[in-house]
Z-matrix of the N, CA and C atoms (Angstrom, degrees):
N
C 1 1.452
C 2 1.527 1 109.79
N 3 1.298 2 115.51 1 154.15
C 4 1.454 3 122.03 2 177.03
C 5 1.524 4 106.82 3 -123.79
N 6 1.277 5 121.33 4 133.32
C 7 1.460 6 126.70 5 -0.87
C 8 1.523 7 111.79 6 -79.60
N 9 1.318 8 114.16 7 156.09
C 10 1.462 9 122.11 8 178.56
C 11 1.518 10 108.48 9 -136.13
N 12 1.318 11 116.00 10 139.42
C 13 1.455 12 122.34 11 175.76
C 14 1.521 13 107.63 12 -126.48
N 15 1.338 14 116.77 13 120.48
C 16 1.460 15 121.17 14 175.69
C 17 1.522 16 106.98 15 -98.65
N 18 1.318 17 115.86 16 121.06
C 19 1.456 18 122.15 17 -176.32
C 20 1.520 19 109.43 18 -102.43
N 21 1.341 20 115.33 19 123.22
C 22 1.458 21 121.13 20 -179.83
C 23 1.532 22 111.59 21 -121.63
N 24 1.321 23 117.77 22 12.07
C 25 1.454 24 123.41 23 -177.84
C 26 1.534 25 109.58 24 -71.91
N 27 1.333 26 117.12 25 112.11
C 28 1.472 27 121.40 26 -177.27
C 29 1.519 28 112.53 27 -66.74
N 30 1.321 29 117.79 28 -18.89
C 31 1.458 30 120.66 29 175.97
C 32 1.528 31 111.70 30 -75.58
N 33 1.325 32 116.08 31 -18.70
C 34 1.454 33 121.22 32 -176.22
C 35 1.522 34 111.44 33 -103.71
N 36 1.327 35 117.22 34 -42.47
C 37 1.453 36 121.80 35 -177.86
C 38 1.524 37 109.83 36 -146.32
N 39 1.310 38 117.89 37 146.91
C 40 1.469 39 121.74 38 -175.71
C 41 1.521 40 113.03 39 -71.74
N 42 1.319 41 117.26 40 -34.03
C 43 1.467 42 120.55 41 177.66
C 44 1.516 43 109.10 42 -130.50
N 45 1.325 44 117.57 43 157.47
C 46 1.476 45 120.01 44 -178.70
C 47 1.529 46 111.69 45 -56.60
N 48 1.314 47 114.93 46 140.06
C 49 1.461 48 120.86 47 175.08
C 50 1.521 49 108.58 48 -128.24
N 51 1.311 50 115.73 49 152.57
C 52 1.456 51 121.78 50 179.13
C 53 1.518 52 108.78 51 -111.06
N 54 1.328 53 114.86 52 124.50
C 55 1.459 54 121.59 53 178.62
C 56 1.526 55 108.92 54 -109.57
N 57 1.329 56 116.91 55 142.98
C 58 1.465 57 121.40 56 177.09
C 59 1.531 58 109.41 57 -132.11
N 60 1.305 59 115.88 58 165.29
C 61 1.462 60 126.18 59 178.74
C 62 1.527 61 111.11 60 80.52
N 63 1.311 62 115.05 61 122.61
C 64 1.473 63 123.03 62 -173.16
C 65 1.522 64 114.69 63 -51.23
N 66 1.311 65 117.28 64 -57.23
C 67 1.457 66 119.94 65 -175.39
C 68 1.518 67 111.82 66 -66.17
N 69 1.306 68 117.30 67 -39.31
C 70 1.464 69 120.06 68 178.54
C 71 1.528 70 110.36 69 -63.21
N 72 1.323 71 117.55 70 -40.48
C 73 1.468 72 121.61 71 177.29
C 74 1.524 73 109.96 72 -63.63
N 75 1.320 74 117.97 73 -46.25
C 76 1.465 75 121.39 74 -179.88
C 77 1.523 76 111.26 75 -59.87
N 78 1.310 77 116.85 76 -45.85
C 79 1.460 78 119.75 77 -179.92
C 80 1.527 79 111.12 78 -67.13
N 81 1.329 80 117.89 79 -37.19
C 82 1.461 81 121.36 80 176.83
C 83 1.526 82 110.36 81 -62.05
N 84 1.326 83 116.66 82 -44.12
C 85 1.466 84 120.53 83 178.97
C 86 1.524 85 111.26 84 -61.10
N 87 1.336 86 116.73 85 -42.06
C 88 1.470 87 121.10 86 178.06
C 89 1.530 88 110.38 87 -58.27
N 90 1.329 89 116.43 88 -42.99
C 91 1.459 90 121.05 89 -176.46
C 92 1.524 91 112.43 90 -78.69
N 93 1.327 92 117.71 91 -36.36
C 94 1.465 93 121.54 92 -177.30
C 95 1.523 94 112.47 93 -74.42
N 96 1.318 95 116.84 94 -30.54
C 97 1.463 96 121.86 95 -177.07
C 98 1.531 97 110.18 96 -127.98
N 99 1.328 98 117.92 97 65.51
C 100 1.469 99 120.48 98 -175.01
C 101 1.527 100 114.56 99 -64.21
N 102 1.314 101 117.66 100 -20.99
C 103 1.474 102 119.39 101 -178.69
C 104 1.529 103 112.52 102 -88.75
N 105 1.326 104 117.66 103 -6.79
C 106 1.466 105 121.60 104 179.92
C 107 1.521 106 110.34 105 -85.63
N 108 1.321 107 115.74 106 177.44
C 109 1.466 108 121.75 107 179.35
C 110 1.532 109 109.99 108 -57.19
N 111 1.299 110 116.18 109 132.74
C 112 1.462 111 122.22 110 -178.26
C 113 1.527 112 111.28 111 -76.99
N 114 1.324 113 115.28 112 142.00
C 115 1.460 114 121.56 113 176.82
C 116 1.530 115 110.90 114 -89.73
N 117 1.321 116 116.36 115 -29.61
C 118 1.458 117 121.33 116 -179.52
C 119 1.521 118 110.24 117 -107.23
N 120 1.333 119 117.31 118 148.54
C 121 1.464 120 120.19 119 178.73
C 122 1.534 121 111.45 120 -64.06
N 123 1.327 122 116.46 121 156.95
C 124 1.466 123 121.44 122 177.16
C 125 1.524 124 111.50 123 -71.32
N 126 1.320 125 116.18 124 -36.98
C 127 1.461 126 121.84 125 -178.14
C 128 1.530 127 110.37 126 -64.87
N 129 1.330 128 116.14 127 128.87
C 130 1.463 129 122.06 128 -176.48
C 131 1.529 130 112.64 129 -59.53
N 132 1.325 131 117.66 130 -43.77
C 133 1.460 132 120.13 131 -179.40
C 134 1.521 133 111.43 132 -68.56
N 135 1.329 134 117.84 133 -38.09
C 136 1.467 135 120.68 134 177.42
C 137 1.525 136 110.97 135 -65.39
N 138 1.340 137 117.50 136 -37.93
C 139 1.472 138 120.50 137 175.20
C 140 1.522 139 110.15 138 -61.31
N 141 1.331 140 115.47 139 -42.47
C 142 1.456 141 120.04 140 176.26
C 143 1.529 142 110.66 141 -57.42
N 144 1.335 143 116.57 142 -45.94
C 145 1.464 144 120.11 143 -178.61
C 146 1.527 145 111.46 144 -61.94
N 147 1.332 146 117.40 145 -41.64
C 148 1.466 147 120.97 146 178.24
C 149 1.523 148 109.80 147 -62.17
N 150 1.330 149 116.51 148 -47.35
C 151 1.474 150 120.08 149 -179.69
C 152 1.523 151 111.48 150 -64.16
N 153 1.335 152 116.95 151 -37.80
C 154 1.471 153 120.92 152 178.79
C 155 1.525 154 110.51 153 -62.91
N 156 1.341 155 116.61 154 -46.25
C 157 1.464 156 120.19 155 179.13
C 158 1.529 157 111.23 156 -63.48
N 159 1.312 158 116.68 157 -41.52
C 160 1.470 159 120.19 158 178.11
C 161 1.524 160 110.71 159 -62.65
N 162 1.321 161 116.40 160 -40.56
C 163 1.458 162 120.71 161 178.83
C 164 1.519 163 111.20 162 -65.44
N 165 1.332 164 116.91 163 -37.04
C 166 1.469 165 120.41 164 176.69
C 167 1.529 166 110.10 165 -60.55
N 168 1.324 167 116.38 166 -41.83
C 169 1.467 168 120.63 167 179.17
C 170 1.524 169 110.12 168 -69.79
N 171 1.338 170 117.08 169 -49.57
C 172 1.464 171 121.56 170 -177.22
C 173 1.520 172 112.86 171 -62.89
N 174 1.318 173 116.76 172 -42.35
C 175 1.462 174 120.37 173 -173.28
C 176 1.515 175 114.06 174 -99.04
N 177 1.320 176 116.48 175 -26.35
C 178 1.450 177 119.19 176 -173.24
C 179 1.507 178 115.76 177 -103.10
N 180 1.316 179 116.51 178 -46.60
C 181 1.460 180 120.05 179 -173.52
C 182 1.522 181 111.87 180 -95.92
N 183 1.306 182 117.58 181 -53.43
C 184 1.461 183 122.08 182 -171.83
C 185 1.526 184 113.71 183 -58.04
N 186 1.350 185 120.28 184 -43.08
C 187 1.466 186 118.19 185 -178.63
C 188 1.526 187 114.02 186 -58.54
N 189 1.329 188 117.11 187 -30.08
C 190 1.460 189 120.17 188 179.86
C 191 1.525 190 111.57 189 -70.57
N 192 1.321 191 116.99 190 -24.09
C 193 1.461 192 121.73 191 179.73
C 194 1.527 193 111.89 192 -95.29
N 195 1.318 194 117.55 193 -3.71
C 196 1.448 195 123.13 194 -175.60
C 197 1.531 196 110.94 195 -62.41
N 198 1.325 197 116.64 196 130.48
C 199 1.464 198 120.41 197 -177.17
C 200 1.522 199 112.85 198 -62.05
N 201 1.319 200 117.78 199 -37.01
C 202 1.464 201 118.49 200 179.99
C 203 1.529 202 110.99 201 -65.82
N 204 1.336 203 116.49 202 -36.38
C 205 1.468 204 120.20 203 177.17
C 206 1.521 205 109.62 204 -67.51
N 207 1.335 206 116.73 205 -45.46
C 208 1.467 207 119.79 206 -179.80
C 209 1.524 208 111.97 207 -62.66
N 210 1.316 209 116.74 208 -39.28
C 211 1.475 210 119.55 209 177.36
C 212 1.527 211 111.10 210 -62.63
N 213 1.320 212 115.31 211 -41.72
C 214 1.471 213 119.68 212 179.32
C 215 1.527 214 110.77 213 -64.82
N 216 1.321 215 117.48 214 -41.21
C 217 1.467 216 120.84 215 176.14
C 218 1.519 217 109.55 216 -60.26
N 219 1.341 218 116.60 217 -44.62
C 220 1.462 219 120.92 218 178.92
C 221 1.514 220 112.10 219 -61.57
N 222 1.330 221 116.73 220 -42.14
C 223 1.465 222 121.27 221 -179.55
C 224 1.527 223 111.42 222 -66.81
N 225 1.314 224 116.10 223 -44.97
C 226 1.469 225 119.87 224 -176.29
C 227 1.520 226 114.26 225 -77.36
N 228 1.333 227 115.54 226 -38.60
C 229 1.465 228 118.42 227 -169.67
C 230 1.527 229 114.39 228 -122.22
N 231 1.328 230 117.70 229 -4.27
C 232 1.457 231 121.53 230 -178.78
C 233 1.516 232 111.55 231 102.96
N 234 1.327 233 115.57 232 145.97
C 235 1.465 234 121.29 233 -176.80
C 236 1.526 235 112.55 234 -60.90
N 237 1.319 236 117.21 235 -28.63
C 238 1.460 237 120.17 236 179.46
C 239 1.532 238 112.83 237 -66.88
N 240 1.315 239 117.28 238 -13.46
C 241 1.470 240 121.43 239 179.54
C 242 1.532 241 112.85 240 -91.13
N 243 1.342 242 116.96 241 -9.93
C 244 1.464 243 120.25 242 -177.52
C 245 1.538 244 111.85 243 -65.63
N 246 1.315 245 116.84 244 -49.03
C 247 1.471 246 119.59 245 -177.16
C 248 1.519 247 112.08 246 -62.23
N 249 1.337 248 119.81 247 -47.78
C 250 1.470 249 118.99 248 177.32
C 251 1.531 250 112.31 249 -59.26
N 252 1.325 251 117.64 250 -33.43
C 253 1.462 252 121.46 251 178.98
C 254 1.531 253 111.31 252 -60.25
N 255 1.353 254 115.90 253 -42.61
C 256 1.464 255 118.38 254 -176.87
C 257 1.516 256 110.67 255 -77.50
């Protein structure tokens, strides 16, 4: 899957682990490296806004562009229906 992050930091985990999904990776990085540069704003409402926008992309926009969805549309309804779908 893309995006993917393979973590090999022995201070964080004993053996390499593979992380997937953008928001889950971002939140994991925030928690695993709390002393590093923050990915989310300190302000609670601004963090909400960032998460809301990310959710709009993850749930609203990105699935329509997903290749597996487009292939299924092409298979079920014809390739000419893929572009109007997106």
